[in-house]
C-alpha positions in Angstrom: 27.6 -3.9 0.3 27.3 -5.4 -3.3 25.2 -8.3 -4.6 22.6 -7.7 -1.6 19.4 -9.7 -2.0 17.1 -7.0 -0.8 17.0 -3.3 -0.1 14.2 -2.3 2.3 12.8 1.0 1.7 10.9 3.1 4.2 9.5 6.4 2.8 8.6 8.6 5.8 7.3 12.0 6.7 7.1 13.5 10.2 6.7 10.3 11.9 9.8 9.7 13.9 8.1 8.1 16.8 6.7 5.5 14.6 9.6 5.1 12.5 11.6 3.8 15.4 9.3 0.7 15.6 9.6 0.1 12.1 13.4 0.2 12.0 13.5 -1.8 15.1 11.5 -4.5 13.5 13.9 -4.6 10.4 17.3 -4.6 12.3 16.1 -7.8 14.2 15.1 -9.6 11.2 16.2 -13.4 11.4 17.7 -13.1 7.9 21.4 -12.4 8.1 22.1 -8.7 8.0 24.7 -9.0 5.2 21.7 -9.9 2.6 19.9 -6.8 2.9 20.2 -2.9 3.5 17.7 -0.4 5.2 17.1 2.9 3.4 14.9 5.7 5.0 13.7 8.1 2.4 13.0 11.3 4.4 10.2 13.2 2.4 11.2 16.7 3.8 10.3 16.1 7.5 10.5 18.8 10.0 10.6 16.6 13.2 13.3 14.4 14.5 13.6 11.9 11.7 17.1 12.4 10.8 18.4 11.9 14.2 16.2 9.2 14.7 17.7 7.5 11.8 21.1 8.3 12.8 20.9 6.5 15.9 20.9 3.6 14.0 24.2 4.1 12.2 25.8 0.9 13.8 23.4 -1.0 11.8 24.0 0.5 8.6 20.7 2.2 8.2 20.9 5.0 5.4 19.2 8.3 5.6 18.3 9.8 2.3 16.4 13.2 2.0 14.1 14.0 -0.7 12.6 17.5 -0.8 10.1 16.7 -3.5 6.6 15.9 -1.9 4.9 13.1 -2.5 5.0 9.2 -1.7 5.7 8.2 -5.0 8.6 10.7 -5.5 9.9 9.1 -2.2 9.6 5.6 -3.5 11.3 6.4 -6.8 14.2 8.1 -5.0 14.6 4.8 -3.2 14.9 3.0 -6.3 17.8 5.2 -7.5 19.4 5.0 -3.9 19.1 1.2 -3.5 21.6 -1.7 -4.3 19.4 -4.8 -3.9 18.2 -7.1 -6.5 14.7 -6.8 -4.8 13.4 -3.7 -3.5 11.0 -4.3 -0.4 8.7 -1.5 0.6 7.2 -1.1 4.2 5.5 1.8 5.5 6.8 4.0 8.4 4.1 3.0 10.6 4.4 -0.7 10.1 6.3 -3.4 11.7 7.5 -6.4 9.9 7.4 -10.0 11.4 10.7 -11.2 12.4 10.9 -13.7 9.5 9.6 -11.2 7.0 12.8 -11.2 4.8 13.7 -14.6 5.4 10.3 -16.0 4.0 10.7 -13.5 1.2 14.2 -15.2 0.4 12.7 -18.7 0.7 10.0 -17.7 -2.0 12.4 -16.3 -4.3 14.8 -19.2 -4.2 12.3 -21.9 -4.6 10.1 -20.3 -7.3 10.2 -22.2 -10.5 9.9 -18.8 -12.5 11.1 -15.4 -11.8 9.0 -13.4 -9.6 8.1 -9.8 -10.5 6.6 -8.7 -7.3 5.7 -10.6 -3.8 3.8 -9.5 -0.9 1.7 -10.7 2.0 -1.2 -9.6 4.5 -1.1 -6.9 7.0 -2.9 -7.0 10.4 -3.6 -3.9 12.5 -2.0 -2.9 15.7 -3.3 -0.2 18.1 -1.7 2.4 20.3 -4.9 3.7 21.5 -8.3 2.1 22.6 -10.5 1.2 19.6 -14.2 1.9 19.4 -16.5 -1.1 20.5 -18.1 -1.1 17.0 -14.7 -0.9 15.0 -13.7 -4.4 13.8 -10.3 -5.5 13.2 -11.2 -6.8 9.6 -11.6 -3.1 8.6 -7.7 -2.9 8.8 -6.7 -6.4 7.4 -5.4 -6.6 3.9 -4.8 -10.1 2.4 -5.9 -12.7 0.1 -6.6 -15.7 2.7 -4.3 -18.3 3.9 -3.2 -19.9 0.7 0.0 -19.0 -1.3 -1.2 -18.1 -5.1 -0.5 -16.0 -8.0 -2.8 -13.0 -8.1 -4.9 -12.7 -11.2 -6.0 -9.5 -13.1 -7.8 -6.9 -10.8 -6.1 -8.4 -7.6 -3.2 -6.3 -6.2 -0.7 -6.3 -3.2 -1.0 -3.9 -0.6 1.6 -0.9 -0.8 2.7 -1.4 2.7 3.9 -4.8 2.0 5.3 -5.4 -1.5 8.8 -6.5 -2.7 9.6 -5.8 -6.4 12.4 -7.2 -8.5 14.4 -4.6 -9.6 14.0 -5.6 -13.3 10.2 -5.2 -13.1 10.2 -1.9 -11.1 12.7 -0.7 -14.1 10.4 -2.1 -16.7 7.5 0.1 -15.4 9.6 3.2 -14.8 8.8 3.4 -11.2 5.7 5.0 -9.5 3.4 7.4 -11.0 4.3 11.0 -9.5 0.8 12.2 -9.9 -0.6 9.5 -7.6 -0.1 8.7 -4.0 -0.5 10.7 -0.9 1.1 14.1 -1.4 1.3 17.0 0.9 -1.5 15.6 3.3 -4.2 15.0 0.5 -5.6 11.7 -0.5 -4.5 10.7 -3.9 -4.7 6.9 -4.3 -3.7 4.5 -6.9 -0.3 4.4 -7.2 0.4 0.6 -6.5 -2.6 -0.2 -8.5 -1.4 1.7 -11.4 2.1 0.2 -11.1 0.7 -3.4 -11.1 -1.6 -2.7 -14.1 1.1 -1.1 -16.0 3.4 -4.3 -15.4 0.7 -6.6 -16.5 0.3 -4.4 -19.6 3.8 -4.4 -20.5 4.4 -8.1 -19.3 1.7 -10.5 -19.8 3.4 -13.2 -18.1 4.1 -11.0 -15.1 4.3 -13.1 -11.7 2.6 -11.2 -8.9 2.7 -13.5 -5.9 0.8 -13.4 -2.4 2.4 -15.3 0.3 0.3 -15.5 3.6 3.1 -15.9 5.8 4.9 -12.7 4.5 3.3 -10.6 7.4 3.6 -7.0 8.7 1.7 -5.2 11.3 0.0 -1.7 10.4 -0.5 0.8 12.9 -4.3 2.1 13.0 -4.3 5.8 14.1 -7.3 7.2 15.8 -8.5 9.3 12.6 -8.7 6.0 10.6 -11.4 4.7 13.1 -13.6 7.6 12.3 -16.5 7.0 9.8 -15.8 10.4 8.1 -12.2 9.2 7.2 -13.8 5.9 5.6 -16.1 7.7 3.5 -13.4 10.1 2.2 -11.1 7.4 1.4 -13.6 5.4 -0.4 -14.7 8.6 -2.5 -11.0 9.0 -3.2 -10.7 5.5 -4.4 -13.8 5.8 -6.7 -12.4 9.0 -8.1 -9.4 7.1 -8.9 -10.8 4.1 -10.5 -13.2 6.3 -12.7 -10.0 7.5 -14.5 -8.0 4.3 -15.2 -9.8 3.8 -18.6 -9.7 7.6 -19.7 -7.1 6.7 -22.3 -9.1 3.9 -23.7 -11.8 6.6 -24.8 -15.2 7.7 -23.4 -17.0 4.5 -24.1 -14.7 2.3 -22.4 -14.5 4.5 -19.4 -18.2 4.8 -19.4 -18.6 1.0 -19.4 -16.0 0.4 -16.7 -17.4 2.9 -14.3 -21.2 2.2 -15.0 -20.3 -1.6 -14.3 -18.5 -0.7 -11.0 -21.7 1.4 -9.9 -24.0 -1.3 -10.8 -22.0 -4.1 -8.8 -21.4 -1.9 -5.9 -25.1 -0.7 -5.8 -26.3 -4.3 -5.9 -23.8 -5.2 -2.9 -25.2 -2.3 -0.9 -28.9 -3.5 -1.1 -28.0 -7.2 -0.9 -26.0 -6.5 2.4 -28.8 -4.4 3.8 -31.7 -6.6 2.9 -30.5 -10.2 2.8 -26.7 -10.7 3.8 -25.2 -8.9 6.7 -26.5 -8.4 10.4 -24.5 -5.3 11.5 -23.8 -4.5 15.0 -25.1 -1.0 15.1 -25.5 2.0 13.1 -22.0 2.9 13.0 -21.2 -0.5 11.1 -23.9 0.2 8.6 -22.5 3.7 7.9 -18.8 2.5 7.7 -19.4 -0.4 5.6 -22.6 0.4 3.3 -22.1 4.0 3.4 -18.5 3.6 2.4 -19.9 1.9 -0.7 -21.9 4.6 -1.5 -19.3 7.1 -1.3 -17.3 4.9 -3.7 -20.1 5.2 -6.1 -20.1 9.0 -5.7 -16.3 9.1 -6.4 -16.9 7.1 -9.5 -19.6 9.3 -10.8 -17.6 12.5 -9.9 -14.5 11.1 -11.6 -16.7 10.3 -14.8 -17.8 13.7 -15.0 -14.4 15.1 -14.6 -14.7 16.6 -11.1 -11.4 15.8 -9.2 -11.7 17.0 -5.5 -8.7 17.2 -3.3 -9.3 15.2 -0.2 -7.6 16.0 3.1 -5.7 12.7 4.3 -7.1 13.3 7.9 
């Protein structure tokens, strides 16, 4: 299987029941199977992950065991084990649209410049009844309906990103201290990777393609207000530290500006702009912004909390 265009990498941990649907969506891609491989990186699961992957041997799906915990460790192992020119990352609880890889191939071959990374939107799917107040838009990630190059401070979703091998090697893979690890929310590994790429290559091409679609599972715990508040807090903690290496003044300026912008958004939404369905939406949306601010402040103060992923 030399000269493959894509290596599709699925990093997984104790989600054999969901993993099956992800693999099903990949073995049924419209792109010819001789142009891509599928690699499952098992990050020390204790369920039926291996036997699930083994049931796809006829499709050439490869199983790799990675004992060191952490999403970034698993993603980096995928870099080592893969053979493709492009590394397509998809979450174990996601399903790719049938033409996912075919559209990616079209973009790569028709682009006038080398693409460092491309990706697209994801849309939610549910296996349980969602609360009446919960909006689908809470679990949609994307940049609209137009294909375009992303600018500074715009980032592709980690659940739907396809890196050139050259670019992923330039940045040295994903930061091991970031990313979900052993059930704790440690965010920012993709953001850090994109920022590093832009720092090392000012001409980096990160392309958003609206037709490059995946569908992402929304578990019940993600439809709870407390989870959103925790995740927003963790996001603030991460962002507060990204300018630490630039010095205390740069870090303080960045964090303060984020706090001011977010606070103005909360006030504007509550007083002038939005009509919320009910109290749940107010807490989910505006409360999430407030917890983001609290995360920024705690991070600036050097307080790093371990936050459970559930």
